[in-house]
N, CA, C and O atoms as CSV, one atom per row, in Angstrom:
chain,resi,resn,atom,element,x,y,z
A,1,MET,N,N,-2.460,-5.884,14.836
A,1,MET,CA,C,-1.102,-6.414,15.067
A,1,MET,C,C,-0.993,-5.840,16.554
A,1,MET,O,O,-1.262,-4.678,16.859
A,2,HIS,N,N,-0.595,-6.748,17.355
A,2,HIS,CA,C,-0.537,-6.864,19.024
A,2,HIS,C,C,1.152,-6.088,18.879
A,2,HIS,O,O,1.874,-6.537,17.988
A,3,GLU,N,N,1.583,-5.192,19.581
A,3,GLU,CA,C,2.729,-4.560,20.089
A,3,GLU,C,C,3.657,-5.653,20.416
A,3,GLU,O,O,4.843,-5.366,20.255
A,4,ALA,N,N,3.369,-6.969,20.882
A,4,ALA,CA,C,4.091,-7.640,21.084
A,4,ALA,C,C,4.884,-8.126,20.046
A,4,ALA,O,O,6.113,-8.177,20.028
A,5,ALA,N,N,3.902,-8.568,18.963
A,5,ALA,CA,C,4.522,-8.770,17.924
A,5,ALA,C,C,5.847,-7.806,16.840
A,5,ALA,O,O,6.668,-8.052,15.957
A,6,LEU,N,N,5.532,-7.082,17.336
A,6,LEU,CA,C,6.394,-5.860,16.820
A,6,LEU,C,C,7.948,-5.787,17.847
A,6,LEU,O,O,8.999,-5.284,17.450
A,7,ARG,N,N,7.803,-6.214,18.762
A,7,ARG,CA,C,8.847,-6.620,19.927
A,7,ARG,C,C,9.565,-7.905,20.280
A,7,ARG,O,O,10.308,-7.933,21.262
A,8,MET,N,N,9.417,-8.729,19.691
A,8,MET,CA,C,9.660,-10.033,19.405
A,8,MET,C,C,10.894,-9.799,18.567
A,8,MET,O,O,10.935,-9.105,17.551
A,9,LYS,N,N,11.923,-10.482,19.133
A,9,LYS,CA,C,13.214,-10.196,18.146
A,9,LYS,C,C,13.534,-11.878,17.425
A,9,LYS,O,O,13.917,-12.857,18.065
A,10,VAL,N,N,13.284,-11.829,16.150
A,10,VAL,CA,C,13.377,-13.365,15.372
A,10,VAL,C,C,14.676,-13.201,14.605
A,10,VAL,O,O,14.677,-13.171,13.375
A,11,GLY,N,N,15.991,-13.074,15.466
A,11,GLY,CA,C,16.972,-12.754,14.533
A,11,GLY,C,C,17.493,-11.856,15.118
A,11,GLY,O,O,17.115,-11.572,16.255
A,12,ASP,N,N,18.688,-11.042,14.382
A,12,ASP,CA,C,19.433,-10.019,15.021
A,12,ASP,C,C,18.422,-8.326,14.875
A,12,ASP,O,O,17.392,-8.174,14.218
A,13,ARG,N,N,19.135,-7.285,15.699
A,13,ARG,CA,C,18.470,-6.337,15.335
A,13,ARG,C,C,18.720,-5.789,13.776
A,13,ARG,O,O,18.273,-4.650,13.647
A,14,LYS,N,N,19.198,-6.213,12.818
A,14,LYS,CA,C,19.032,-5.883,11.486
A,14,LYS,C,C,17.783,-6.564,10.802
A,14,LYS,O,O,16.941,-6.254,9.959
A,15,VAL,N,N,18.073,-7.582,11.548
A,15,VAL,CA,C,16.499,-8.518,10.896
A,15,VAL,C,C,15.095,-7.730,11.491
A,15,VAL,O,O,14.138,-7.435,10.774
A,16,ALA,N,N,15.175,-7.495,12.758
A,16,ALA,CA,C,13.954,-7.118,13.306
A,16,ALA,C,C,13.703,-5.432,12.665
A,16,ALA,O,O,12.598,-4.889,12.674
A,17,ARG,N,N,14.703,-4.920,12.242
A,17,ARG,CA,C,14.476,-3.598,11.550
A,17,ARG,C,C,13.944,-3.607,10.010
A,17,ARG,O,O,13.382,-2.606,9.566
A,18,GLU,N,N,14.145,-4.800,9.188
A,18,GLU,CA,C,13.867,-4.996,8.178
A,18,GLU,C,C,12.821,-5.524,8.257
A,18,GLU,O,O,12.093,-5.413,7.270
A,19,GLN,N,N,12.405,-6.165,9.228
A,19,GLN,CA,C,11.086,-6.624,9.544
A,19,GLN,C,C,9.955,-5.182,9.352
A,19,GLN,O,O,9.172,-4.906,8.443
A,20,LEU,N,N,10.293,-4.468,10.638
A,20,LEU,CA,C,9.574,-3.133,10.714
A,20,LEU,C,C,9.385,-2.755,9.866
A,20,LEU,O,O,8.211,-2.661,9.505
A,21,ASP,N,N,10.690,-2.209,8.852
A,21,ASP,CA,C,10.581,-1.341,7.492
A,21,ASP,C,C,9.368,-2.032,6.668
A,21,ASP,O,O,8.335,-1.422,6.391
A,22,PHE,N,N,9.616,-3.363,6.313
A,22,PHE,CA,C,8.136,-3.724,5.689
A,22,PHE,C,C,7.182,-3.673,6.337
A,22,PHE,O,O,6.109,-3.667,5.734
A,23,ILE,N,N,7.180,-3.628,7.486
A,23,ILE,CA,C,5.470,-2.976,7.985
A,23,ILE,C,C,5.511,-1.878,7.417
A,23,ILE,O,O,4.999,-1.774,6.302
A,24,VAL,N,N,6.061,-0.902,7.967
A,24,VAL,CA,C,5.810,0.488,7.292
A,24,VAL,C,C,5.400,0.632,6.271
A,24,VAL,O,O,4.262,1.079,6.124
A,25,ALA,N,N,6.340,0.238,5.021
A,25,ALA,CA,C,6.134,0.202,3.628
A,25,ALA,C,C,4.708,-0.712,3.291
A,25,ALA,O,O,3.969,-0.206,2.446
A,26,ALA,N,N,4.418,-1.589,3.694
A,26,ALA,CA,C,3.450,-2.624,3.786
A,26,ALA,C,C,2.049,-1.299,3.680
A,26,ALA,O,O,1.239,-1.057,2.785
A,27,SER,N,N,2.273,-0.698,4.991
A,27,SER,CA,C,1.083,0.116,5.702
A,27,SER,C,C,1.049,1.664,4.655
A,27,SER,O,O,0.264,2.537,5.027
A,28,GLU,N,N,1.768,1.892,3.590
A,28,GLU,CA,C,1.899,3.036,2.876
A,28,GLU,C,C,1.123,2.515,1.527
A,28,GLU,O,O,0.476,3.340,0.882
A,29,ARG,N,N,1.193,1.014,1.058
A,29,ARG,CA,C,0.229,0.466,0.043
A,29,ARG,C,C,-1.192,0.657,0.226
A,29,ARG,O,O,-1.879,0.468,1.230
A,30,PRO,N,N,-1.573,1.149,-1.157
A,30,PRO,CA,C,-3.199,0.772,-1.115
A,30,PRO,C,C,-4.174,0.148,-0.863
A,30,PRO,O,O,-4.350,-0.486,-1.904
A,31,GLY,N,N,-5.132,-0.185,-0.029
A,31,GLY,CA,C,-6.140,-1.195,0.600
A,31,GLY,C,C,-5.188,-1.906,1.831
A,31,GLY,O,O,-5.710,-2.947,2.230
A,32,ILE,N,N,-4.377,-1.693,2.264
A,32,ILE,CA,C,-3.544,-2.133,3.293
A,32,ILE,C,C,-3.668,-1.054,4.450
A,32,ILE,O,O,-3.175,0.066,4.318
A,33,ASP,N,N,-4.503,-1.532,5.844
A,33,ASP,CA,C,-4.580,-0.911,7.035
A,33,ASP,C,C,-3.572,-1.635,8.037
A,33,ASP,O,O,-3.814,-2.827,8.232
A,34,VAL,N,N,-2.642,-1.166,8.600
A,34,VAL,CA,C,-2.114,-1.774,9.604
A,34,VAL,C,C,-2.453,-1.015,10.659
A,34,VAL,O,O,-2.640,0.191,10.503
A,35,ARG,N,N,-2.588,-1.655,11.962
A,35,ARG,CA,C,-3.349,-0.982,12.957
A,35,ARG,C,C,-2.821,-1.942,14.211
A,35,ARG,O,O,-2.927,-3.167,14.277
A,36,ILE,N,N,-2.275,-1.120,15.103
A,36,ILE,CA,C,-1.508,-1.366,16.434
A,36,ILE,C,C,-2.758,-1.812,17.735
A,36,ILE,O,O,-3.627,-1.053,18.164
A,37,VAL,N,N,-2.590,-2.801,18.028
A,37,VAL,CA,C,-2.421,-2.683,19.612
A,37,VAL,C,C,-1.919,-2.881,20.484
A,37,VAL,O,O,-1.595,-4.005,20.868
A,38,PRO,N,N,-1.688,-1.719,21.113
A,38,PRO,CA,C,-0.004,-1.394,22.172
A,38,PRO,C,C,-0.572,-1.713,23.558
A,38,PRO,O,O,-1.745,-1.655,23.927
A,39,PHE,N,N,0.456,-2.039,24.199
A,39,PHE,CA,C,0.418,-2.736,25.646
A,39,PHE,C,C,-0.644,-2.008,26.766
A,39,PHE,O,O,-1.022,-2.618,27.766
A,40,SER,N,N,-1.021,-0.769,26.486
A,40,SER,CA,C,-1.464,-0.043,27.123
A,40,SER,C,C,-3.018,0.256,26.859
A,40,SER,O,O,-3.646,1.214,27.309
A,41,ALA,N,N,-3.477,-0.709,26.081
A,41,ALA,CA,C,-4.391,-0.930,25.876
A,41,ALA,C,C,-5.560,-1.922,26.749
A,41,ALA,O,O,-5.829,-3.060,26.362
A,42,GLU,N,N,-6.029,-1.462,27.655
A,42,GLU,CA,C,-6.601,-2.053,28.987
A,42,GLU,C,C,-7.447,-2.787,28.837
A,42,GLU,O,O,-8.281,-2.227,28.126
A,43,GLY,N,N,-7.924,-4.274,29.222
A,43,GLY,CA,C,-8.786,-4.620,28.799
A,43,GLY,C,C,-9.352,-5.596,27.561
A,43,GLY,O,O,-10.421,-6.097,27.214
A,44,PHE,N,N,-7.892,-5.547,27.093
A,44,PHE,CA,C,-7.960,-6.159,25.556
A,44,PHE,C,C,-7.349,-7.992,25.985
A,44,PHE,O,O,-6.345,-8.354,26.599
A,45,VAL,N,N,-8.678,-8.945,25.222
A,45,VAL,CA,C,-8.078,-10.118,26.117
A,45,VAL,C,C,-9.002,-10.748,24.720
A,45,VAL,O,O,-9.951,-11.527,24.808
A,46,CYS,N,N,-8.366,-10.109,23.304
A,46,CYS,CA,C,-9.252,-10.648,22.332
A,46,CYS,C,C,-8.562,-12.263,21.342
A,46,CYS,O,O,-9.058,-13.314,20.936
A,47,MET,N,N,-7.124,-11.584,21.322
A,47,MET,CA,C,-6.472,-13.046,20.429
A,47,MET,C,C,-5.295,-13.655,20.994
A,47,MET,O,O,-4.512,-13.123,21.780
A,48,GLY,N,N,-5.242,-14.850,20.509
A,48,GLY,CA,C,-4.199,-15.430,20.562
A,48,GLY,C,C,-3.497,-16.489,19.206
A,48,GLY,O,O,-2.751,-17.468,19.196
A,49,TYR,N,N,-3.961,-15.954,18.512
A,49,TYR,CA,C,-3.672,-16.734,16.983
A,49,TYR,C,C,-3.307,-15.269,16.286
A,49,TYR,O,O,-3.415,-14.154,16.796
A,50,ALA,N,N,-2.805,-15.655,14.857
A,50,ALA,CA,C,-3.063,-14.811,13.650
A,50,ALA,C,C,-3.959,-15.023,13.024
A,50,ALA,O,O,-4.402,-16.170,12.967
A,51,MET,N,N,-4.563,-13.938,12.302
A,51,MET,CA,C,-5.945,-13.881,11.804
A,51,MET,C,C,-5.572,-12.813,10.626
A,51,MET,O,O,-4.731,-11.934,10.813
A,52,GLN,N,N,-6.255,-12.968,9.434
A,52,GLN,CA,C,-6.524,-11.594,8.663
A,52,GLN,C,C,-7.837,-11.823,8.304
A,52,GLN,O,O,-8.197,-12.981,8.089
A,53,TYR,N,N,-8.693,-10.801,8.196
A,53,TYR,CA,C,-9.724,-10.361,7.356
A,53,TYR,C,C,-9.917,-9.931,6.412
A,53,TYR,O,O,-10.219,-8.739,6.348
A,54,LEU,N,N,-9.822,-10.756,5.222
A,54,LEU,CA,C,-9.832,-9.970,3.391
A,54,LEU,C,C,-11.159,-9.927,3.672
A,54,LEU,O,O,-11.851,-10.780,4.229
A,55,THR,N,N,-11.593,-8.378,3.043
A,55,THR,CA,C,-13.114,-7.855,2.393
A,55,THR,C,C,-13.118,-7.765,1.179
A,55,THR,O,O,-12.075,-8.033,0.582
A,56,SER,N,N,-13.966,-7.473,0.649
A,56,SER,CA,C,-14.482,-7.615,-0.856
A,56,SER,C,C,-15.522,-6.613,-0.897
A,56,SER,O,O,-16.182,-6.494,0.135
A,57,SER,N,N,-15.793,-5.896,-1.841
A,57,SER,CA,C,-17.017,-5.212,-2.227
A,57,SER,C,C,-17.851,-5.925,-2.201
A,57,SER,O,O,-18.893,-5.306,-1.984
A,58,VAL,N,N,-18.048,-7.192,-2.329
A,58,VAL,CA,C,-19.472,-8.304,-2.330
A,58,VAL,C,C,-19.207,-9.090,-1.047
A,58,VAL,O,O,-18.436,-10.044,-1.149
A,59,PRO,N,N,-19.720,-8.829,0.100
A,59,PRO,CA,C,-19.277,-9.225,1.110
A,59,PRO,C,C,-19.056,-10.538,1.428
A,59,PRO,O,O,-18.171,-10.996,2.150
A,60,LYS,N,N,-20.311,-11.366,0.574
A,60,LYS,CA,C,-20.189,-12.778,0.784
A,60,LYS,C,C,-18.864,-13.666,0.000
A,60,LYS,O,O,-18.667,-14.872,-0.151
A,61,LEU,N,N,-18.085,-12.432,-0.404
A,61,LEU,CA,C,-16.528,-13.350,-0.754
A,61,LEU,C,C,-15.437,-12.699,0.136
A,61,LEU,O,O,-14.274,-12.528,-0.229
A,62,ASP,N,N,-15.954,-12.349,1.369
A,62,ASP,CA,C,-14.915,-12.366,2.513
A,62,ASP,C,C,-14.470,-13.541,2.887
A,62,ASP,O,O,-15.151,-14.564,2.823
A,63,THR,N,N,-13.200,-13.485,3.340
A,63,THR,CA,C,-12.494,-14.680,3.531
A,63,THR,C,C,-11.795,-14.135,4.840
A,63,THR,O,O,-11.446,-12.979,5.078
A,64,VAL,N,N,-11.675,-15.324,5.670
A,64,VAL,CA,C,-10.866,-15.382,7.094
A,64,VAL,C,C,-9.775,-16.228,6.826
A,64,VAL,O,O,-9.883,-17.382,6.409
A,65,GLN,N,N,-8.605,-15.574,7.097
A,65,GLN,CA,C,-7.211,-16.654,7.251
A,65,GLN,C,C,-6.862,-16.837,8.644
A,65,GLN,O,O,-6.432,-15.909,9.327
A,66,VAL,N,N,-7.024,-17.926,9.050
A,66,VAL,CA,C,-6.358,-18.061,10.403
A,66,VAL,C,C,-5.024,-19.118,10.507
A,66,VAL,O,O,-4.907,-20.218,9.968
A,67,ASP,N,N,-4.148,-18.467,11.307
A,67,ASP,CA,C,-2.984,-19.471,11.054
A,67,ASP,C,C,-2.524,-20.297,12.492
A,67,ASP,O,O,-2.325,-19.908,13.643
A,68,HIS,N,N,-2.480,-21.201,12.043
A,68,HIS,CA,C,-2.158,-22.779,12.945
A,68,HIS,C,C,-0.769,-23.095,13.240
A,68,HIS,O,O,0.073,-22.428,12.638
A,69,VAL,N,N,-0.473,-23.758,13.844
A,69,VAL,CA,C,0.861,-24.311,13.914
A,69,VAL,C,C,0.762,-25.440,12.611
A,69,VAL,O,O,1.686,-25.622,11.819
A,70,HIS,N,N,-0.549,-26.149,12.564
A,70,HIS,CA,C,-0.190,-26.976,11.415
A,70,HIS,C,C,-0.755,-26.692,10.063
A,70,HIS,O,O,-0.984,-27.531,9.191
A,71,GLY,N,N,-0.987,-25.160,9.986
A,71,GLY,CA,C,-1.050,-24.701,8.753
A,71,GLY,C,C,-2.230,-23.605,8.930
A,71,GLY,O,O,-2.935,-23.449,9.927
A,72,SER,N,N,-2.261,-22.991,7.892
A,72,SER,CA,C,-3.863,-21.993,7.542
A,72,SER,C,C,-4.740,-22.420,6.997
A,72,SER,O,O,-4.720,-23.055,5.943
A,73,VAL,N,N,-5.828,-22.068,7.779
A,73,VAL,CA,C,-7.494,-22.350,7.678
A,73,VAL,C,C,-8.030,-21.196,6.993
A,73,VAL,O,O,-7.861,-20.141,7.605
A,74,PHE,N,N,-8.702,-21.108,5.758
A,74,PHE,CA,C,-9.503,-20.530,5.397
A,74,PHE,C,C,-11.063,-20.480,5.583
A,74,PHE,O,O,-11.699,-21.468,5.216
A,75,LEU,N,N,-11.718,-19.426,6.114
A,75,LEU,CA,C,-13.282,-19.814,6.435
A,75,LEU,C,C,-13.849,-18.255,5.585
A,75,LEU,O,O,-13.376,-17.123,5.488
A,76,ASP,N,N,-15.279,-19.038,5.005
A,76,ASP,CA,C,-15.463,-18.121,4.399
A,76,ASP,C,C,-17.342,-18.291,4.336
A,76,ASP,O,O,-18.145,-17.699,3.614
A,77,ALA,N,N,-17.590,-19.450,5.518
A,77,ALA,CA,C,-19.154,-19.503,5.458
A,77,ALA,C,C,-19.952,-18.311,6.348
A,77,ALA,O,O,-19.212,-17.925,7.253
A,78,GLU,N,N,-20.597,-17.970,6.345
A,78,GLU,CA,C,-21.521,-16.706,6.792
A,78,GLU,C,C,-21.644,-16.797,8.440
A,78,GLU,O,O,-21.826,-15.671,8.903
A,79,ASP,N,N,-21.610,-17.515,9.143
A,79,ASP,CA,C,-21.655,-17.769,10.586
A,79,ASP,C,C,-19.975,-17.433,11.049
A,79,ASP,O,O,-19.673,-16.713,12.001
A,80,GLN,N,N,-18.944,-18.162,10.099
A,80,GLN,CA,C,-17.841,-17.750,10.896
A,80,GLN,C,C,-17.388,-16.407,10.324
A,80,GLN,O,O,-16.662,-15.725,11.047
A,81,LEU,N,N,-17.637,-16.062,9.429
A,81,LEU,CA,C,-17.317,-14.640,8.840
A,81,LEU,C,C,-18.013,-13.716,10.374
A,81,LEU,O,O,-17.381,-12.989,11.140
A,82,GLU,N,N,-19.686,-14.131,10.426
A,82,GLU,CA,C,-19.957,-13.323,11.510
A,82,GLU,C,C,-19.141,-13.188,12.760
A,82,GLU,O,O,-19.340,-12.069,13.233
A,83,ARG,N,N,-18.246,-13.934,13.526
A,83,ARG,CA,C,-17.615,-14.488,14.264
A,83,ARG,C,C,-16.651,-13.481,14.463
A,83,ARG,O,O,-16.540,-12.828,15.501
A,84,TYR,N,N,-15.804,-13.338,13.232
A,84,TYR,CA,C,-14.929,-12.657,12.962
A,84,TYR,C,C,-14.854,-11.503,12.633
A,84,TYR,O,O,-13.821,-10.834,12.620
A,85,ARG,N,N,-15.969,-11.135,12.324
A,85,ARG,CA,C,-16.423,-9.578,11.855
A,85,ARG,C,C,-16.604,-8.976,13.534
A,85,ARG,O,O,-16.437,-7.763,13.659
A,86,ALA,N,N,-16.856,-9.586,14.499
A,86,ALA,CA,C,-17.122,-9.427,15.668
A,86,ALA,C,C,-15.860,-9.306,16.909
A,86,ALA,O,O,-15.889,-8.669,17.963
A,87,VAL,N,N,-14.629,-10.286,16.259
A,87,VAL,CA,C,-13.338,-10.337,16.611
A,87,VAL,C,C,-12.733,-8.641,16.127
A,87,VAL,O,O,-12.298,-7.808,16.921
A,88,GLN,N,N,-12.869,-8.464,14.598
A,88,GLN,CA,C,-12.184,-7.357,14.114
A,88,GLN,C,C,-13.234,-6.019,14.874
A,88,GLN,O,O,-12.757,-5.045,15.457
A,89,ARG,N,N,-14.167,-6.183,14.754
A,89,ARG,CA,C,-14.978,-4.658,15.823
A,89,ARG,C,C,-14.032,-4.444,16.844
A,89,ARG,O,O,-13.283,-3.467,16.820
A,90,THR,N,N,-14.006,-5.528,17.995
A,90,THR,CA,C,-12.955,-5.511,19.001
A,90,THR,C,C,-11.577,-4.956,18.954
A,90,THR,O,O,-10.992,-4.077,19.588
A,91,LEU,N,N,-11.261,-5.752,18.006
A,91,LEU,CA,C,-10.037,-5.211,17.424
A,91,LEU,C,C,-9.822,-3.623,17.324
A,91,LEU,O,O,-8.980,-3.102,18.055
A,92,GLU,N,N,-10.413,-3.014,16.619
A,92,GLU,CA,C,-10.535,-1.573,16.113
A,92,GLU,C,C,-11.115,-0.634,17.243
A,92,GLU,O,O,-10.877,0.572,17.182
A,93,ARG,N,N,-11.889,-1.170,18.294
A,93,ARG,CA,C,-11.979,-0.296,19.477
A,93,ARG,C,C,-10.728,-0.019,20.512
A,93,ARG,O,O,-10.623,0.737,21.477
A,94,PHE,N,N,-9.875,-0.903,19.931
A,94,PHE,CA,C,-8.619,-1.193,20.943
A,94,PHE,C,C,-7.640,-0.610,20.159
A,94,PHE,O,O,-6.956,0.209,20.772
A,95,ALA,N,N,-7.358,-0.776,18.994
A,95,ALA,CA,C,-6.261,-0.554,18.042
A,95,ALA,C,C,-5.908,1.178,18.234
A,95,ALA,O,O,-6.636,2.090,18.624
A,96,LEU,N,N,-4.402,1.175,17.755
A,96,LEU,CA,C,-4.606,2.810,17.481
A,96,LEU,C,C,-4.705,2.655,16.079
A,96,LEU,O,O,-4.617,1.639,15.389
A,97,GLY,N,N,-5.038,4.660,15.566
A,97,GLY,CA,C,-5.341,4.233,14.252
A,97,GLY,C,C,-4.422,4.358,13.137
A,97,GLY,O,O,-3.229,4.447,13.428
A,98,VAL,N,N,-4.751,4.381,11.937
A,98,VAL,CA,C,-3.880,3.847,10.942
A,98,VAL,C,C,-2.727,4.799,11.067
A,98,VAL,O,O,-1.760,4.056,11.232
A,99,GLU,N,N,-2.289,6.084,11.079
A,99,GLU,CA,C,-1.394,7.113,11.213
A,99,GLU,C,C,-0.606,6.580,12.445
A,99,GLU,O,O,0.516,6.088,12.326
A,100,ALA,N,N,-1.280,6.710,13.682
A,100,ALA,CA,C,-0.567,6.431,14.777
A,100,ALA,C,C,0.268,5.276,15.151
A,100,ALA,O,O,1.293,5.263,15.832
A,101,SER,N,N,-0.295,4.411,14.638
A,101,SER,CA,C,0.046,3.025,14.460
A,101,SER,C,C,1.020,2.764,13.781
A,101,SER,O,O,1.651,1.752,14.087
A,102,ARG,N,N,1.633,3.871,12.230
A,102,ARG,CA,C,2.523,3.832,11.335
A,102,ARG,C,C,3.549,4.453,12.244
A,102,ARG,O,O,4.589,3.855,12.522
A,103,ASP,N,N,3.196,5.931,12.817
A,103,ASP,CA,C,4.153,6.264,13.929
A,103,ASP,C,C,4.824,5.195,15.056
A,103,ASP,O,O,6.026,4.976,15.208
A,104,PHE,N,N,3.998,4.754,15.603
A,104,PHE,CA,C,4.044,3.413,16.594
A,104,PHE,C,C,5.228,2.542,16.097
A,104,PHE,O,O,6.224,2.469,16.817
A,105,VAL,N,N,5.187,1.880,14.922
A,105,VAL,CA,C,5.948,0.892,14.309
A,105,VAL,C,C,7.381,1.965,14.156
A,105,VAL,O,O,8.438,1.635,14.694
A,106,LEU,N,N,7.267,3.160,13.426
A,106,LEU,CA,C,8.586,3.756,13.108
A,106,LEU,C,C,9.254,4.101,14.952
A,106,LEU,O,O,10.463,3.929,15.101
A,107,GLY,N,N,8.564,4.481,15.991
A,107,GLY,CA,C,8.882,4.680,17.209
A,107,GLY,C,C,9.891,2.869,17.729
A,107,GLY,O,O,10.831,2.841,18.524
A,108,VAL,N,N,9.510,2.051,17.251
A,108,VAL,CA,C,9.980,0.833,17.987
A,108,VAL,C,C,11.006,0.544,17.197
A,108,VAL,O,O,11.788,-0.298,17.638
A,109,ALA,N,N,11.274,1.107,15.917
A,109,ALA,CA,C,12.149,0.658,14.920
A,109,ALA,C,C,13.292,1.735,15.446
A,109,ALA,O,O,14.451,1.457,15.753
A,110,ARG,N,N,12.808,2.735,15.464
A,110,ARG,CA,C,14.044,3.818,16.178
A,110,ARG,C,C,14.904,3.133,17.399
A,110,ARG,O,O,16.134,3.149,17.459
A,111,GLU,N,N,13.895,2.437,18.504
A,111,GLU,CA,C,14.261,1.695,19.508
A,111,GLU,C,C,15.456,0.903,19.543
A,111,GLU,O,O,16.193,0.961,20.527
A,112,LEU,N,N,15.817,-0.114,18.187
A,112,LEU,CA,C,16.868,-1.041,18.004
A,112,LEU,C,C,18.037,-0.341,17.622
A,112,LEU,O,O,19.082,-0.955,17.409
C-alpha cells in the first residue's frame, strides 16, 4: 500500500481513523501482511492501480485481483501471474517491513 492511500481523507477524521484502525487490525491477522511504500522510497514508479496478489500453497492456484473503474478483474494465467510476481518483487524492495509498516500506519493515525 502506498503512503498516499493512508493520507487521503475520504470522509472526516473519524472515518479516516477508523480506516487506519482497520488496516492495523487486519495486519495482525494470520496470513495478512500489510506493507507500506513510503513517499521517501526514491525511484518507485510501479503502481497506478489497486492490486492484490493472492497466494496459495499450490502456485498454480495463485490469483491476482486488479481493481479498475469498471470493476475487478481476476487473473490466473501463468504468464499474467509472472508479470505480477515481478511487480510484487519490486514492491517488496521498496516497501517497509511488516512491523515497520504497522508502526507507520499507527503514526499516520496519531497525526489525525
